[in-house]
BABAMAR-472688 format. One record per atom (N, C-alpha, C): residue number from 1; x, y, z; residue in one letter; atom name. Coordinates in pm, whole numbers, plus 50000, padded with zeros to 5 digits. Layout:
BEGIN
- n,u,v,w,res,atom
- NUM,X,Y,Z,a,CA
...
***
This chain:
BEGIN
- n,u,v,w,res,atom
- 1,79698,30975,23476,m,N
- 1,79754,30867,23567,m,CA
- 1,79700,30852,23687,m,C
- 2,79674,30738,23737,f,N
- 2,79600,30709,23866,f,CA
- 2,79699,30738,23982,f,C
- 3,79655,30801,24096,q,N
- 3,79720,30834,24206,q,CA
- 3,79671,30724,24309,q,C
- 4,79756,30666,24395,m,N
- 4,79715,30579,24487,m,CA
- 4,79640,30647,24595,m,C
- 5,79645,30751,24632,t,N
- 5,79587,30832,24725,t,CA
- 5,79422,30857,24683,t,C
- 6,79378,30844,24567,q,N
- 6,79255,30835,24513,q,CA
- 6,79167,30727,24576,q,C
- 7,79229,30618,24627,l,N
- 7,79171,30516,24696,l,CA
- 7,79131,30531,24828,l,C
- 8,79208,30628,24906,g,N
- 8,79179,30631,25042,g,CA
- 8,79056,30746,25066,g,C
- 9,79005,30728,25179,n,N
- 9,78897,30833,25259,n,CA
- 9,78782,30852,25162,n,C
- 10,78726,30747,25088,n,N
- 10,78635,30771,24994,n,CA
- 10,78546,30634,24994,n,C
- 11,78538,30567,25106,n,N
- 11,78433,30466,25148,n,CA
- 11,78472,30335,25030,n,C
- 12,78594,30327,24988,n,N
- 12,78639,30217,24929,n,CA
- 12,78681,30100,25019,n,C
- 13,78675,29984,24963,e,N
- 13,78717,29878,25061,e,CA
- 13,78815,29769,24963,e,C
- 14,78894,29694,25060,i,N
- 14,78964,29583,25007,i,CA
- 14,78899,29466,24970,i,C
- 15,78882,29396,24861,g,N
- 15,78812,29290,24834,g,CA
- 15,78898,29162,24846,g,C
- 16,78892,29071,24748,t,N
- 16,78975,28954,24743,t,CA
- 16,79113,28979,24689,t,C
- 17,79204,28914,24761,i,N
- 17,79353,28912,24741,i,CA
- 17,79371,28773,24684,i,C
- 18,79438,28766,24569,s,N
- 18,79459,28615,24523,s,CA
- 18,79601,28627,24465,s,C
- 19,79667,28504,24453,r,N
- 19,79805,28487,24385,r,CA
- 19,79779,28458,24231,r,C
- 20,79858,28520,24145,v,N
- 20,79844,28501,23995,v,CA
- 20,79997,28467,23964,v,C
- 21,80036,28342,23952,g,N
- 21,80175,28326,23908,g,CA
- 21,80255,28368,24039,g,C
- 22,80359,28436,24008,n,N
- 22,80460,28494,24095,n,CA
- 22,80404,28635,24180,n,C
- 23,80279,28668,24116,e,N
- 23,80244,28825,24164,e,CA
- 23,80087,28804,24233,e,C
- 24,80055,28915,24273,y,N
- 24,79909,28908,24350,y,CA
- 24,79817,29018,24270,y,C
- 25,79695,28993,24293,q,N
- 25,79602,29085,24247,q,CA
- 25,79513,29122,24374,q,C
- 26,79482,29242,24389,i,N
- 26,79416,29297,24495,i,CA
- 26,79291,29373,24464,i,C
- 27,79174,29305,24474,e,N
- 27,79042,29384,24438,e,CA
- 27,79016,29485,24524,e,C
- 28,78981,29603,24453,i,N
- 28,78922,29726,24541,i,CA
- 28,78776,29733,24495,i,C
- 29,78686,29739,24598,r,N
- 29,78555,29772,24566,r,CA
- 29,78524,29912,24593,r,C
- 30,78506,29983,24484,l,N
- 30,78483,30132,24485,l,CA
- 30,78330,30175,24549,l,C
- 31,78346,30271,24594,w,N
- 31,78240,30352,24661,w,CA
- 31,78103,30366,24586,w,C
- 32,78140,30386,24435,d,N
- 32,78022,30373,24344,d,CA
- 32,77954,30253,24307,d,C
- 33,78012,30138,24348,g,N
- 33,77973,30006,24314,g,CA
- 33,78039,29929,24216,g,C
- 34,78149,30006,24162,g,N
- 34,78236,29956,24070,g,CA
- 34,78351,29885,24133,g,C
- 35,78454,29838,24063,r,N
- 35,78576,29775,24133,r,CA
- 35,78695,29799,24034,r,C
- 36,78804,29781,24078,c,N
- 36,78924,29769,24013,c,CA
- 36,79022,29665,24056,c,C
- 37,79125,29637,24001,i,N
- 37,79221,29533,24038,i,CA
- 37,79360,29604,24048,i,C
- 38,79432,29605,24145,l,N
- 38,79572,29632,24165,l,CA
- 38,79667,29521,24144,l,C
- 39,79759,29519,24059,r,N
- 39,79843,29397,24021,r,CA
- 39,79990,29438,24083,r,C
- 40,80050,29372,24151,t,N
- 40,80184,29374,24203,t,CA
- 40,80276,29356,24093,t,C
- 41,80389,29424,24106,v,N
- 41,80500,29409,24007,v,CA
- 41,80621,29384,24099,v,C
- 42,80682,29261,24105,d,N
- 42,80804,29234,24178,d,CA
- 42,80782,29232,24326,d,C
- 43,80662,29168,24371,c,N
- 43,80615,29169,24507,c,CA
- 43,80725,29087,24578,c,C
- 44,80753,29139,24684,q,N
- 44,80845,29058,24783,q,CA
- 44,80765,29005,24915,q,C
- 45,80666,29095,24927,r,N
- 45,80573,29073,25056,r,CA
- 45,80434,29118,25061,r,C
- 46,80343,29045,25098,i,N
- 46,80201,29104,25114,i,CA
- 46,80151,29061,25247,i,C
- 47,80092,29160,25320,t,N
- 47,80059,29127,25459,t,CA
- 47,79893,29197,25459,t,C
- 48,79799,29097,25490,h,N
- 48,79654,29149,25504,h,CA
- 48,79617,29112,25632,h,C
- 49,79575,29232,25722,n,N
- 49,79528,29216,25855,n,CA
- 49,79349,29188,25844,n,C
- 50,79338,29063,25846,v,N
- 50,79201,29030,25809,v,CA
- 50,79116,29035,25924,v,C
- 51,79161,29075,26041,a,N
- 51,79097,29119,26162,a,CA
- 51,79029,29233,26148,a,C
- 52,79089,29338,26069,l,N
- 52,79050,29454,26049,l,CA
- 52,78930,29484,25957,l,C
- 53,78841,29584,25969,v,N
- 53,78736,29628,25865,v,CA
- 53,78824,29666,25740,v,C
- 54,78787,29635,25623,d,N
- 54,78865,29673,25503,d,CA
- 54,78826,29806,25448,d,C
- 55,78759,29895,25510,a,N
- 55,78732,30021,25468,a,CA
- 55,78866,30085,25431,a,C
- 56,78904,30168,25348,i,N
- 56,79057,30229,25316,i,CA
- 56,79027,30359,25379,i,C
- 57,79134,30390,25449,g,N
- 57,79148,30546,25498,g,CA
- 57,79270,30595,25414,g,C
- 58,79365,30633,25476,t,N
- 58,79476,30696,25397,t,CA
- 58,79563,30568,25322,t,C
- 59,79612,30596,25222,v,N
- 59,79702,30517,25134,v,CA
- 59,79826,30589,25133,v,C
- 60,79935,30522,25194,t,N
- 60,80074,30580,25186,t,CA
- 60,80157,30506,25093,t,C
- 61,80258,30556,25021,v,N
- 61,80358,30487,24943,v,CA
- 61,80504,30559,24989,v,C
- 62,80587,30451,25017,e,N
- 62,80722,30514,25032,e,CA
- 62,80825,30373,25010,e,C
- 63,80913,30420,24948,d,N
- 63,81018,30335,24896,d,CA
- 63,80975,30194,24864,d,C
- 64,80869,30177,24772,g,N
- 64,80805,30046,24752,g,CA
- 64,80729,29976,24859,g,C
- 65,80706,30064,24935,l,N
- 65,80604,29993,25050,l,CA
- 65,80468,30077,25048,l,C
- 66,80367,30001,25031,y,N
- 66,80231,30049,24989,y,CA
- 66,80155,30013,25131,y,C
- 67,80099,30123,25203,r,N
- 67,80027,30084,25316,r,CA
- 67,79885,30155,25306,r,C
- 68,79779,30063,25327,f,N
- 68,79644,30080,25328,f,CA
- 68,79598,30087,25459,f,C
- 69,79566,30211,25518,w,N
- 69,79522,30217,25639,w,CA
- 69,79389,30230,25689,w,C
- 70,79342,30205,25804,t,N
- 70,79198,30214,25834,t,CA
- 70,79146,30335,25824,t,C
- 71,79034,30356,25839,v,N
- 71,78960,30487,25808,v,CA
- 71,79001,30571,25913,v,C
- 72,79042,30548,26038,d,N
- 72,79086,30626,26133,d,CA
- 72,79234,30640,26143,d,C
- 73,79306,30579,26045,d,N
- 73,79461,30589,26026,d,CA
- 73,79531,30539,26150,d,C
- 74,79470,30460,26227,e,N
- 74,79552,30387,26351,e,CA
- 74,79621,30263,26318,e,C
- 75,79558,30185,26219,e,N
- 75,79611,30061,26196,e,CA
- 75,79628,30033,26037,e,C
- 76,79722,29953,25997,v,N
- 76,79736,29907,25867,v,CA
- 76,79659,29785,25829,v,C
- 77,79583,29793,25726,i,N
- 77,79497,29676,25688,i,CA
- 77,79577,29585,25592,i,C
- 78,79649,29667,25487,l,N
- 78,79721,29577,25395,l,CA
- 78,79859,29654,25381,l,C
- 79,79958,29571,25362,e,N
- 79,80095,29618,25332,e,CA
- 79,80139,29542,25228,e,C
- 80,80190,29602,25124,v,N
- 80,80260,29545,25004,v,CA
- 80,80387,29599,24984,v,C
- 81,80496,29520,24978,a,N
- 81,80625,29550,24961,a,CA
- 81,80662,29508,24784,a,C
- 82,80642,29606,24714,a,N
- 82,80650,29569,24563,a,CA
- 82,80703,29687,24492,a,C
- 83,80769,29662,24374,r,N
- 83,80837,29761,24292,r,CA
- 83,80731,29858,24231,r,C
- 84,80610,29811,24215,d,N
- 84,80506,29885,24172,d,CA
- 84,80362,29810,24196,d,C
- 85,80252,29893,24208,l,N
- 85,80116,29836,24190,l,CA
- 85,80052,29891,24061,l,C
- 86,79985,29799,23972,i,N
- 86,79932,29848,23841,i,CA
- 86,79791,29863,23872,i,C
- 87,79710,29971,23827,w,N
- 87,79580,29981,23847,w,CA
- 87,79521,29948,23719,w,C
- 88,79410,29850,23728,e,N
- 88,79338,29804,23619,e,CA
- 88,79177,29828,23652,e,C
- 89,79124,29918,23581,p,N
- 89,78980,29942,23614,p,CA
- 89,78905,29836,23558,p,C
- 90,78775,29818,23603,e,N
- 90,78674,29718,23546,e,CA
- 90,78643,29765,23437,e,C
- 91,78620,29674,23332,e,N
- 91,78563,29713,23206,e,CA
- 91,78424,29696,23200,e,C
***
Protein backbone atom coordinates (compact mmCIF):
# COMPACT_ATOMS: atom_id res chain seq x y z
CA UNK A 1 0.00 0.00 0.00
CA UNK A 2 1.25 3.47 -0.88
CA UNK A 3 2.05 5.82 2.01
CA UNK A 4 1.61 9.57 1.48
CA UNK A 5 4.86 10.24 3.34
CA UNK A 6 6.76 8.56 0.47
CA UNK A 7 6.10 11.69 -1.58
CA UNK A 8 7.92 13.98 0.83
CA UNK A 9 11.59 14.91 1.17
CA UNK A 10 12.59 13.03 -1.98
CA UNK A 11 12.92 15.78 -4.61
CA UNK A 12 9.38 15.16 -5.90
CA UNK A 13 7.30 18.06 -7.23
CA UNK A 14 3.65 18.95 -7.66
CA UNK A 15 2.77 19.19 -11.33
CA UNK A 16 -0.51 20.02 -13.04
CA UNK A 17 -3.73 20.09 -11.01
CA UNK A 18 -6.91 19.63 -13.01
CA UNK A 19 -10.57 19.05 -12.41
CA UNK A 20 -12.18 15.88 -13.73
CA UNK A 21 -15.94 15.92 -13.21
CA UNK A 22 -16.54 16.68 -9.54
CA UNK A 23 -13.06 15.59 -8.45
CA UNK A 24 -9.45 16.67 -9.00
CA UNK A 25 -6.31 14.98 -10.19
CA UNK A 26 -2.89 16.08 -9.01
CA UNK A 27 0.18 15.18 -11.02
CA UNK A 28 3.30 14.38 -9.00
CA UNK A 29 6.60 14.52 -10.90
CA UNK A 30 8.83 11.96 -9.23
CA UNK A 31 12.54 12.37 -8.51
CA UNK A 32 13.41 9.52 -10.90
CA UNK A 33 11.73 11.18 -13.89
CA UNK A 34 8.48 9.23 -13.58
CA UNK A 35 5.13 10.58 -12.53
CA UNK A 36 2.00 9.53 -10.72
CA UNK A 37 -1.49 10.90 -10.34
CA UNK A 38 -3.33 11.46 -7.07
CA UNK A 39 -7.10 11.45 -7.52
CA UNK A 40 -9.37 12.99 -4.91
CA UNK A 41 -12.39 11.20 -3.44
CA UNK A 42 -15.20 13.42 -2.11
CA UNK A 43 -13.08 16.57 -2.34
CA UNK A 44 -14.51 19.53 -0.43
CA UNK A 45 -11.67 21.97 -1.09
CA UNK A 46 -8.29 22.22 -2.76
CA UNK A 47 -5.84 25.13 -2.35
CA UNK A 48 -2.58 25.44 -4.30
CA UNK A 49 -0.19 28.22 -3.35
CA UNK A 50 1.29 28.88 -6.82
CA UNK A 51 3.67 31.51 -5.43
CA UNK A 52 5.73 28.75 -3.80
CA UNK A 53 8.20 26.34 -5.38
CA UNK A 54 6.46 22.99 -5.84
CA UNK A 55 9.23 20.75 -4.40
CA UNK A 56 7.58 18.64 -1.70
CA UNK A 57 8.93 18.46 1.83
CA UNK A 58 6.80 16.79 4.49
CA UNK A 59 3.33 15.46 3.65
CA UNK A 60 0.88 15.39 6.56
CA UNK A 61 -2.55 13.78 6.75
CA UNK A 62 -4.99 14.52 9.54
CA UNK A 63 -8.76 13.99 9.55
CA UNK A 64 -9.12 14.19 5.76
CA UNK A 65 -6.81 17.20 5.39
CA UNK A 66 -3.76 16.49 3.23
CA UNK A 67 -0.99 19.09 3.45
CA UNK A 68 2.05 19.16 1.17
CA UNK A 69 4.72 21.35 2.77
CA UNK A 70 7.70 23.14 1.23
CA UNK A 71 11.10 21.46 1.59
CA UNK A 72 11.86 23.60 4.66
CA UNK A 73 8.43 22.70 6.15
CA UNK A 74 7.60 26.38 6.67
CA UNK A 75 4.66 26.83 4.29
CA UNK A 76 1.94 24.68 2.73
CA UNK A 77 2.17 24.36 -1.07
CA UNK A 78 -0.99 22.31 -1.50
CA UNK A 79 -3.88 21.60 0.84
CA UNK A 80 -6.60 19.10 -0.06
CA UNK A 81 -9.69 18.46 2.07
CA UNK A 82 -11.02 15.10 0.83
CA UNK A 83 -12.13 11.72 2.11
CA UNK A 84 -9.18 10.10 0.33
CA UNK A 85 -6.45 10.51 -2.28
CA UNK A 86 -5.96 7.55 -4.60
CA UNK A 87 -2.44 6.91 -5.92
CA UNK A 88 -2.21 5.92 -9.60
CA UNK A 89 1.32 5.24 -10.83
CA UNK A 90 2.17 6.02 -14.43
CA UNK A 91 2.01 2.98 -16.68
